[in-house]
TIVO-2410 file (N, C-alpha, C; in nm, 3 decimals):
# residues 83
REC num residu      c1      c2      c3 atome chaine
REC   1      M   8.557   8.532   9.425     N      A
REC   1      M   8.538   8.520   9.567    CA      A
REC   1      M   8.529   8.651   9.639     C      A
REC   2      R   8.442   8.664   9.737     N      A
REC   2      R   8.433   8.793   9.820    CA      A
REC   2      R   8.563   8.819   9.888     C      A
REC   3      L   8.593   8.951   9.901     N      A
REC   3      L   8.707   8.992   9.974    CA      A
REC   3      L   8.713   8.945  10.116     C      A
REC   4      D   8.606   8.952  10.184     N      A
REC   4      D   8.609   8.916  10.331    CA      A
REC   4      D   8.624   8.764  10.344     C      A
REC   5      L   8.564   8.688  10.250     N      A
REC   5      L   8.589   8.544  10.260    CA      A
REC   5      L   8.733   8.511  10.219     C      A
REC   6      F   8.786   8.570  10.117     N      A
REC   6      F   8.924   8.545  10.078    CA      A
REC   6      F   9.022   8.572  10.194     C      A
REC   7      L   9.011   8.681  10.270     N      A
REC   7      L   9.092   8.720  10.375    CA      A
REC   7      L   9.084   8.609  10.490     C      A
REC   8      K   8.963   8.557  10.505     N      A
REC   8      K   8.955   8.459  10.615    CA      A
REC   8      K   9.014   8.318  10.566     C      A
REC   9      K   8.978   8.282  10.446     N      A
REC   9      K   9.032   8.155  10.393    CA      A
REC   9      K   9.182   8.146  10.388     C      A
REC  10      T   9.247   8.252  10.353     N      A
REC  10      T   9.391   8.261  10.334    CA      A
REC  10      T   9.459   8.292  10.463     C      A
REC  11      G   9.390   8.322  10.563     N      A
REC  11      G   9.457   8.346  10.699    CA      A
REC  11      G   9.511   8.480  10.721     C      A
REC  12      L   9.482   8.578  10.631     N      A
REC  12      L   9.529   8.714  10.648    CA      A
REC  12      L   9.454   8.780  10.761     C      A
REC  13      V   9.330   8.734  10.792     N      A
REC  13      V   9.247   8.776  10.901    CA      A
REC  13      V   9.188   8.654  10.956     C      A
REC  14      K   9.180   8.644  11.093     N      A
REC  14      K   9.129   8.518  11.159    CA      A
REC  14      K   8.986   8.489  11.135     C      A
REC  15      R   8.901   8.583  11.143     N      A
REC  15      R   8.760   8.563  11.126    CA      A
REC  15      R   8.700   8.662  11.022     C      A
REC  16      R   8.593   8.623  10.962     N      A
REC  16      R   8.525   8.696  10.854    CA      A
REC  16      R   8.477   8.819  10.914     C      A
REC  17      T   8.411   8.809  11.028     N      A
REC  17      T   8.354   8.944  11.087    CA      A
REC  17      T   8.460   9.043  11.117     C      A
REC  18      V   8.578   8.998  11.162     N      A
REC  18      V   8.696   9.087  11.180    CA      A
REC  18      V   8.729   9.154  11.045     C      A
REC  19      A   8.739   9.074  10.946     N      A
REC  19      A   8.764   9.124  10.808    CA      A
REC  19      A   8.664   9.231  10.769     C      A
REC  20      Q   8.540   9.199  10.793     N      A
REC  20      Q   8.427   9.297  10.753    CA      A
REC  20      Q   8.438   9.431  10.834     C      A
REC  21      N   8.477   9.422  10.960     N      A
REC  21      N   8.491   9.537  11.045    CA      A
REC  21      N   8.617   9.624  10.998     C      A
REC  22      L   8.722   9.552  10.961     N      A
REC  22      L   8.843   9.626  10.918    CA      A
REC  22      L   8.812   9.697  10.790     C      A
REC  23      I   8.744   9.628  10.696     N      A
REC  23      I   8.707   9.691  10.572    CA      A
REC  23      I   8.611   9.803  10.594     C      A
REC  24      K   8.510   9.798  10.678     N      A
REC  24      K   8.430   9.914  10.706    CA      A
REC  24      K   8.502  10.029  10.771     C      A
REC  25      G   8.604   9.998  10.844     N      A
REC  25      G   8.685  10.100  10.908    CA      A
REC  25      G   8.790  10.166  10.819     C      A
REC  26      G   8.800  10.106  10.698     N      A
REC  26      G   8.893  10.165  10.599    CA      A
REC  26      G   9.040  10.117  10.617     C      A
REC  27      L   9.052  10.013  10.694     N      A
REC  27      L   9.187   9.961  10.717    CA      A
REC  27      L   9.234   9.854  10.616     C      A
REC  28      I   9.145   9.817  10.527     N      A
REC  28      I   9.182   9.722  10.419    CA      A
REC  28      I   9.133   9.787  10.284     C      A
REC  29      T   9.233   9.784  10.195     N      A
REC  29      T   9.198   9.837  10.064    CA      A
REC  29      T   9.228   9.738   9.952     C      A
REC  30      L   9.171   9.755   9.834     N      A
REC  30      L   9.182   9.661   9.723    CA      A
REC  30      L   9.233   9.749   9.604     C      A
REC  31      N   9.352   9.714   9.558     N      A
REC  31      N   9.409   9.791   9.452    CA      A
REC  31      N   9.431   9.940   9.482     C      A
REC  32      G   9.452   9.968   9.611     N      A
REC  32      G   9.468  10.105   9.653    CA      A
REC  32      G   9.352  10.193   9.675     C      A
REC  33      K   9.236  10.126   9.682     N      A
REC  33      K   9.115  10.204   9.696    CA      A
REC  33      K   9.026  10.137   9.803     C      A
REC  34      A   8.957  10.224   9.873     N      A
REC  34      A   8.858  10.173   9.975    CA      A
REC  34      A   8.757  10.079   9.897     C      A
REC  35      T   8.705   9.983   9.972     N      A
REC  35      T   8.626   9.884   9.908    CA      A
REC  35      T   8.525   9.830  10.003     C      A
REC  36      K   8.440   9.736   9.967     N      A
REC  36      K   8.341   9.672  10.050    CA      A
REC  36      K   8.366   9.523  10.055     C      A
REC  37      S   8.309   9.466  10.165     N      A
REC  37      S   8.334   9.326  10.195    CA      A
REC  37      S   8.294   9.227  10.080     C      A
REC  38      G   8.191   9.262  10.009     N      A
REC  38      G   8.143   9.178   9.900    CA      A
REC  38      G   8.216   9.200   9.771     C      A
REC  39      K   8.312   9.288   9.762     N      A
REC  39      K   8.380   9.306   9.635    CA      A
REC  39      K   8.453   9.172   9.590     C      A
REC  40      E   8.438   9.134   9.468     N      A
REC  40      E   8.499   9.019   9.415    CA      A
REC  40      E   8.646   9.044   9.393     C      A
REC  41      V   8.733   8.951   9.434     N      A
REC  41      V   8.872   8.961   9.412    CA      A
REC  41      V   8.920   8.863   9.310     C      A
REC  42      K   9.024   8.890   9.248     N      A
REC  42      K   9.083   8.798   9.142    CA      A
REC  42      K   9.225   8.795   9.151     C      A
REC  43      A   9.292   8.702   9.087     N      A
REC  43      A   9.445   8.695   9.089    CA      A
REC  43      A   9.494   8.820   9.019     C      A
REC  44      G   9.600   8.867   9.092     N      A
REC  44      G   9.668   8.991   9.040    CA      A
REC  44      G   9.626   9.114   9.115     C      A
REC  45      D   9.512   9.110   9.196     N      A
REC  45      D   9.477   9.216   9.276    CA      A
REC  45      D   9.572   9.231   9.391     C      A
REC  46      I   9.576   9.358   9.441     N      A
REC  46      I   9.665   9.387   9.560    CA      A
REC  46      I   9.575   9.425   9.678     C      A
REC  47      I   9.592   9.360   9.782     N      A
REC  47      I   9.518   9.392   9.917    CA      A
REC  47      I   9.610   9.463  10.013     C      A
REC  48      G   9.566   9.574  10.056     N      A
REC  48      G   9.641   9.654  10.156    CA      A
REC  48      G   9.575   9.632  10.291     C      A
REC  49      I   9.653   9.590  10.399     N      A
REC  49      I   9.610   9.572  10.532    CA      A
REC  49      I   9.698   9.643  10.621     C      A
REC  50      K   9.650   9.750  10.682     N      A
REC  50      K   9.720   9.828  10.785    CA      A
REC  50      K   9.866   9.854  10.740     C      A
REC  51      G   9.884   9.903  10.629     N      A
REC  51      G  10.015   9.945  10.573    CA      A
REC  51      G  10.099   9.834  10.506     C      A
REC  52      E  10.054   9.708  10.505     N      A
REC  52      E  10.130   9.607  10.439    CA      A
REC  52      E  10.042   9.562  10.319     C      A
REC  53      C  10.107   9.513  10.218     N      A
REC  53      C  10.038   9.482  10.095    CA      A
REC  53      C  10.064   9.333  10.055     C      A
REC  54      Y   9.966   9.268   9.994     N      A
REC  54      Y   9.968   9.132   9.957    CA      A
REC  54      Y   9.910   9.117   9.815     C      A
REC  55      L   9.985   9.043   9.736     N      A
REC  55      L   9.943   9.011   9.601    CA      A
REC  55      L   9.858   8.881   9.597     C      A
REC  56      I   9.751   8.884   9.534     N      A
REC  56      I   9.669   8.766   9.519    CA      A
REC  56      I   9.722   8.686   9.400     C      A
REC  57      K   9.776   8.568   9.435     N      A
REC  57      K   9.829   8.483   9.331    CA      A
REC  57      K   9.739   8.383   9.274     C      A
REC  58      E   9.634   8.343   9.351     N      A
REC  58      E   9.533   8.249   9.307    CA      A
REC  58      E   9.413   8.252   9.402     C      A
REC  59      I   9.308   8.225   9.340     N      A
REC  59      I   9.186   8.219   9.428    CA      A
REC  59      I   9.153   8.074   9.472     C      A
REC  60      P   9.146   8.046   9.602     N      A
REC  60      P   9.125   7.912   9.654    CA      A
REC  60      P   8.982   7.859   9.621     C      A
REC  61      H   8.971   7.723   9.606     N      A
REC  61      H   8.838   7.666   9.593    CA      A
REC  61      H   8.830   7.567   9.711     C      A
REC  62      G   8.741   7.605   9.806     N      A
REC  62      G   8.724   7.528   9.924    CA      A
REC  62      G   8.817   7.573  10.035     C      A
REC  63      N   8.835   7.496  10.139     N      A
REC  63      N   8.908   7.544  10.251    CA      A
REC  63      N   9.063   7.534  10.224     C      A
REC  64      V   9.141   7.618  10.295     N      A
REC  64      V   9.287   7.626  10.266    CA      A
REC  64      V   9.362   7.583  10.397     C      A
REC  65      K   9.456   7.488  10.375     N      A
REC  65      K   9.538   7.444  10.493    CA      A
REC  65      K   9.646   7.552  10.510     C      A
REC  66      K   9.687   7.562  10.643     N      A
REC  66      K   9.781   7.661  10.681    CA      A
REC  66      K   9.916   7.644  10.592     C      A
REC  67      S   9.948   7.524  10.569     N      A
REC  67      S  10.070   7.503  10.495    CA      A
REC  67      S  10.063   7.537  10.349     C      A
REC  68      D   9.931   7.562  10.291     N      A
REC  68      D   9.913   7.593  10.162    CA      A
REC  68      D   9.882   7.746  10.134     C      A
REC  69      R   9.884   7.823  10.242     N      A
REC  69      R   9.845   7.968  10.224    CA      A
REC  69      R   9.937   8.046  10.135     C      A
REC  70      E  10.068   8.014  10.136     N      A
REC  70      E  10.158   8.091  10.048    CA      A
REC  70      E  10.139   8.071   9.903     C      A
REC  71      R  10.056   7.969   9.873     N      A
REC  71      R  10.013   7.944   9.729    CA      A
REC  71      R   9.919   8.054   9.680     C      A
REC  72      Y   9.842   8.112   9.762     N      A
REC  72      Y   9.736   8.211   9.731    CA      A
REC  72      Y   9.775   8.359   9.746     C      A
REC  73      V   9.861   8.385   9.842     N      A
REC  73      V   9.903   8.527   9.866    CA      A
REC  73      V  10.045   8.544   9.881     C      A
REC  74      E  10.104   8.664   9.850     N      A
REC  74      E  10.241   8.683   9.867    CA      A
REC  74      E  10.263   8.834   9.905     C      A
REC  75      K  10.337   8.847  10.012     N      A
REC  75      K  10.359   8.976  10.072    CA      A
REC  75      K  10.445   9.053   9.973     C      A
REC  76      V  10.410   9.177   9.947     N      A
REC  76      V  10.479   9.261   9.852    CA      A
REC  76      V  10.550   9.375   9.921     C      A
REC  77      N  10.675   9.384   9.900     N      A
REC  77      N  10.752   9.494   9.961    CA      A
REC  77      N  10.751   9.626   9.868     C      A
REC  78      G  10.745   9.741   9.934     N      A
REC  78      G  10.753   9.868   9.852    CA      A
REC  78      G  10.625   9.885   9.778     C      A
REC  79      C  10.511   9.843   9.844     N      A
REC  79      C  10.380   9.853   9.768    CA      A
REC  79      C  10.320   9.999   9.797     C      A
REC  80      N  10.264  10.056   9.695     N      A
REC  80      N  10.205  10.187   9.700    CA      A
REC  80      N  10.058  10.177   9.739     C      A
REC  81      H  10.000  10.062   9.755     N      A
REC  81      H   9.854  10.039   9.770    CA      A
REC  81      H   9.840  10.013   9.911     C      A
REC  82      A   9.900  10.069  10.009     N      A
REC  82      A   9.884  10.050  10.151    CA      A
REC  82      A   9.744  10.098  10.203     C      A
REC  83      G   9.686  10.012  10.291     N      A
REC  83      G   9.555  10.044  10.347    CA      A
REC  83      G   9.572  10.124  10.477     C      A
***
């Protein structure tokens, strides 16, 4: 799944266009490196958003309910891959 779509579906960012703008601005990283909106993400990747990091636990298929979001991402403390 594309990074921008993953961010939107899991609620880390409200809208896909906002995710794309944050990625272009260098405020979102993937595994500690600058990336592009279309980069494919997989379970085990680390997303850095404005100094906070999230572990991708699972890739969603279809839409994600708010109550199910913790199934897909987990906030990581002490992460070195901050964006």
